[in-house]
N, C-alpha and C positions, 0 to 999 in steps of 0.2 A: 453438103459438107463444107464446101468452100464458103458458102454464104454464112454458115454458122460461125466459122472461124473469123470471117471478116467482122461479123457483129461483135464477137468477143474482143477482137483486137481494137475495134473502134471504142468499145465501152471502156477498156483498160486505158486507152489513150486519153479519153475524155476525163476519166477519174484522175489520171496523173496530172493533167492540165489544171484541174480544179485544186488538187492538193498543192501544186507548186505555185499557184497564183498567190502572190504576196498580198497580205493585208496592209493597207496604207497606215502610216502613223497619222494621228489627228492632233493638231494643236488648236485648242479651243480657248479663245481670248474674249473675256467680257469686261467692258469698261463701265464704270458707274457714273451716271448723271451727265454723260457727254452729249451735248445737243448738236444741232446741225450748223452752228456758227464756227466752223473750222474749215481750213483750206481744202480738206479732202472733199467737202461737199459744196464749198463756195470759194472759188478762186480769189474773190475779192476780200475774203475774211482776213482780219489782222491776226488771227490765231493760226499760226502756221503749224501744220502737222505732216512734215516730210516723211516720217516713217510709216504713217497710215497710208500715204500716197505710194510709198515704196511697196507696201504690201498689196495695195490695189493694182499696182503694175504687174503683179504676178498672176492675177486672176480676174474676178468680176466684182465690180463695185455696183451695189444697188443704190441708186440715187434717190429712190422714194421708198425707203424701208421704214416701218413703223413698229413701235413696241406694242405688245398685247395689252399693256396697262401702264399708265404713268405713275407707277409706284414700284419700289424694289421687289418686295416679296411676291405680289401677284404676277408681275412681269417675269421674274426669274422662274417661278414655279410653272408658269404657262409654257415658257420656252423649253424647260428641262423635262416636262412631262407630255407636251403636245396637246394640252387641254386648256381651253379658254377659262377665264374666271367664271363665266356663266355656267360652265360644265362642272367645275370643281367646287365652287362655293368659296374659293380663295380670292377675296376682293380687296383686302387691306394688308397693311404692313405687319399687323399682329396676328393675322389669320393662321391657325394651326394647320399648315398644309398637309402634314403627314396624317393627321386625324381625318382630314377630308379625303385623302387618297392613300389609305393604308397599304393597298396591294399594287398600286401603280408603279411600274418600273421607270426610273429616270433614264435619260439617255445614257448615263454612265453605267448603270446596271446592265443595260442591253449590251454594251461593249464588253463588260466583264464576262457576261454569258457567252460571248463569242471569242473568248481567248485573248482579250486585250489586257495589258497591264494598265490600270487606270489610276492616275495620280493627279493631285491638284494642290493648289495653294491660293491664298488670298480670299477675296470675297466672291464666292460662287453662289451659294444660297444667301439669303438675307442675314446680315451680321448682327442683328439685334439680340439682346439678352445673352451676350457673350457666347454666341455660336449655337444657341439652342435650336435654331432653324436648320442647322447643318444635318446632312443625312450621311451618317457614317457608312451605311451599307452601299453607298454609291462609289466608294473609293477603296482601292487597295492600300493607298497611303495618301495622307493629306497633311499639309502644313497650314494651320489656321492663321488668319490675318493677325499680324502682331498688334499689340495694344497701341491705341492712339495716344501719343504723348502730347501734352499741352504746355505752353509757356506758363510761367508763374502768374502772369496777368494777361488778360485778353489783349491782343495786339491792336485791335481796332479802337481801344480806349472807350469802349461802350459796355460796361458791365451790366447796364440795365436793359440792354437790347438782346432779347432771346436768352439763350443758354450759353454754356461754355463752347458749344459746337457752332454757335452763330458768331464765328470769328474768321479773320482772314489776315494774311500777311506773310512775311518772310520767315519761314520756319520749316524744318530745323536747320541749324547751322551746317551740319554735315549731311549731305545727300544720302549717305549710307544708313542713316538713322531713320529714313522715311519708311513707312509701311510698305509701299510698293517696291522699293529697292530690295527689301528683304524677300518679298514674294518672288521677284524676278531672279534673285540669287538662287533660290531653291529650284525654280523651273529650269534655269540654265544648267544646274548640276544634274537634274534628272535627264535632260537632253543629252548631256555629255556621257552619262552612264549608259544611255541607250545606243550609243554609237557602235557600229560594228555588225558583224554577221551573227546569225542564229539568236537574235534577240526577239522576245515576244513583241508584237506590235504595241506601240505606245499610244494611249489616249491621255493627253496632258491638258488639264483645265487650269487656266491662269486668270485669276480675278484681280483686276487693277481697280483700286479704291478711288483714286482721284479721277475726276474733279469733284467728288463728293465733299460736302462740307465737313469740318471747317476747311476753308480754302487756304491750306498751308502748302507752300512750295519753297524750296531753298532759294537763296538770293539770286543765283545765276539765272534762274528761270524768269524771275521778275525783270531782270535786266534784259532778257531776250525779248520780252513783249513790250516793255516801256509803258507809255500811256495809250491805252486802247480806246478807240472811238466808242462812245456810249451807244447802246441799242437804240434803234429808232422807236419812238413812242408817239402816240397820237393823243392829243388832249380830248377828254370826254370819250375815250374809247369804250368805256363800259356802258354808255348810255343806251345802246341797243341790245344789251344782253337780257335774256329772259330770266324769270325768277329762278329757274332750275340752275342756271350758271351762277347767279349771285349766291344762291344757297350753298352750292358746292364750294364756293370760295371762302366761306365764312371762317373755316378753321385756319386758313393761311393768310388772311387779310392783314394780320398783324405784321407780317414780314415786310411787305411793301410800305405800309403806313409807318412802321418803325424806321425803315430806311429813309423815308422822306423826312421824318423828324430829325434823325441823326445827321443827315446831310445839311440840314439847316443849322444844327447846333455845331457840328464839326464839318465845315465845308471841305469837299473832296472825299468824303467817306464813300459815296456811291461810286466815284471813279476808282477808288482804291479797291472796292469790292469787285468791280468788273475786271480790273487789272489782275487781281488775285485768281479769279476764275480762269482767266486766260493763261496765267502762269501754270496753274494746275493742269490744264489741258496740254500745254507744251511739255510739262514734266511727264504726264502719262504717255505722250507720244514717244518721248525718249526711252521710256521703259519698254515700250513695244519694240523700239529699235534694238535694244539690248537682247530681247528675246529672239528677234529675227536674225541677229548676228549668230546666235548659238544654233539656231535651226539650220542656217545656211552652211555653217562650218561642220555640223555633225550628223545631219540627217539627209538622206537622199532626196533630192528635189522632186524626182518623178514618183516618189512613194510617200509623199507627205502632204496631207490636206491641212490647210490653215483657214480658220474661221474667226472673224472678229465682229463683235456687235456691242452696242450699248444698251443697257436695260431700259432706258427711257431718255427723254430730252430734259430741258430745264429752262424755265423762264428767268430772265435777268432784269425784269422790270417792264417788259412788254405787257400791255394790258393791265398795268398796275399790279403785276403779279410776280412774285419771286418764289420759286420752288417748282415742283412738278405738280401732281395731283389735280390736273385739269385735262380736258380732252382737245385742246387746240393743237395747232401744227408744231409750235415750238416745244411743247411738252412731250410730243410723241414721235417726232421725226428723228431718226437715229442713223449713225453710221453702221453699215453692214457690208462686209467684204467676205467673199467665199473663193478660196483658191483650191481647185480640184484638178490636179494634173491629168491631162487626157480628156478632160471634160470642159473646163473653162479656158477661154482664150485669154492670154496675158493682156492686161490693159483694157479689157472689155467693160462695158457698162450696160446696165439694164435700168430703164426708167419706169418699168411697170410697178405700180404701187403694191406692196406686199406687207403683211405683218409677220412678225417673227415666230408665230406658231408654225410656220413652214419649216423651221429648223429641225425639229424632231424627225418628221418623216423624211426630210431631205437627206440628213446625215446618214440615216439607215439605208436609204435608197442608193446613195453614192457609194457606200461601203458594202453593198450587197447583203445587208442584214434585213431579214423579214420583219415588217412591222406587224406583229401578231396581235396587237391591241389597237382598237380604233383611235384615230386622231381627229382633231377638230379642223385640220387643214391638210393640204396635200403636198407632195413632193414638188419642188421647183427644179428638178433635174433638167427638164426641157428648157427652162429659162437659163440655167447655167450653160447650156449648150448654145444659147443664142436663139432659141426657137420660141419667140414671144407671141407668135400669131395665135389668135383664138383664145388668148388668156382673158377671161372676163371676171375674175374674182377681185373684189376690192380689198383694201386693208380694213380690218375691224379692230377697234380698241374699246376697252371697258375700264371704267373706274367707279368702284362701288356698285352695288346692285342697282340695275335699272338705268344706268348712265352709259351710253355707248356713242361711238363715233364711227362713221364709215367714210373712207377716203378712196376716190378713184382718180383718174388722170386729171380731172378738172375740179371736182367739187369735194368739199368736206361738209358732211352732214352730221350734226350732233343732236341726239334726243336724250333728254333728261328723264329721271324717274317720274317727274310730275307731268310729263308729256310735252313740256316746252322745248323749243327747237332753235338751233342755229344752222345757217347754211352760208358757206363762203365759196366764192368763185375764184379759184386760184389762177385763172387766166387773166383776171382783172385785178385781183386783190390778194397778193401774196402775203401781206401782213395781217390778213383777216381783220380788217378794220370795219367792214360793212356787212352786217348780218342781213342777208336777203331772204330769210326764211318766210317772211310775210309777203313777199312779192308774189302776186297771184300767178304769174307766168311760170314760176318755179315749182308749182304744185306737182307737176308730173315728175320732175327731178327728185323731189322729196319722196314721192310714192315709189319710184324705182329704187332709190337707195335704201329706203326703209325696209325693203324686202330682205335685206342682208342682216338685219338686226336679229339677235338670238330669239328664237320662238319660245324657248323655255329657259328659265334661269333658276339655278339652285339657290337655296337660302344660304346666307353667309354662315360659314363655319365659325365656331367659337374661337376666341383668341387663345394663343399659346401663353401659358403662364409658367413661371419657373420660381 
């Protein structure tokens, strides 16, 4: 009798504990096109990001985090569904991701299912076709990214170079007219509304558009960065690239070639372009700061998870390349910060290479939500705790079907759809200037790394049309 009573009491106590356990709020920040040339990841960088560093001081900074794909749509879909492009068939910016994954629940839907109020604003899904890629079932409430205003004439004085989006300079005059300022305004109000007791737990997704092109930032941010040193470039850097790399570059070659011509015609154009990218990064950092202020003032620190990541990197002339859409370090290495009270140690760092397909299973794991659908990667909760021993998974990246990169602590291996290869030794060659794939002694390294390439690849899904 006594034993039965004890069992009942213990069971009741356990249930009370579970019911009373508070679900943490989640602040989920994604930045567009921010590469690794920022002070968060490189203390010598001229592009200072104090608010990103402020956030990293609250939790764990991953110094070797990589995007799943160096393009907006496949990268974001991969992170938000936990499936790689090779599993989904979502390889390009026009791929109809919901047609590819009609029943797959996004990370937001998982939280809605578990009693969260899920709200968002800005660029979360790909912004093309006036929001056609947005998934309305993923949010209880969402404020779409405001329309991009443009000056009456291109600020770079180069109407022949690219499109209206291939522009940069000081714009708009009033910071409050910027896309991201309006996004943060909305997010701040949502956070304030969630202050107090007896509120449903909040999952807030905040999408910051800058430094995506056009590289527009208000005057004061240009003043903050001044003249930024130009990226380091090597003459004849493309000489050792295989056919697969050259073929993949075809569609974006105009960007660097056009910049080279423009800089000859209007000296200082390239410098102005770089300055404007830097100003956009500093502007984005300040918007993160505004959001952090609101979080600190209104949400309990020990009950709020904060995650920040960039969808991919960006080349600024390195390897004669401007844009993303390639599988090198600069296009794929991204900022990634994870703040999980009680799990991450403030100011901690993890140097293990990971790709952001870990986010889906990890957020569920940290918030004690079951991942009832298979994912292409695993939770990194152990890494968040500082337990990096025995971690042997590399980061894997894909751009278009058949093109993949594998990154471990030392090497980056790239194999293209035609079978051609690149291999870079990051202990000796951080700029990836010397392709050593053809060096015979590296055959074992290539064999080992190639084992991580996707064994099966889905065909590319058709493009979304509107």
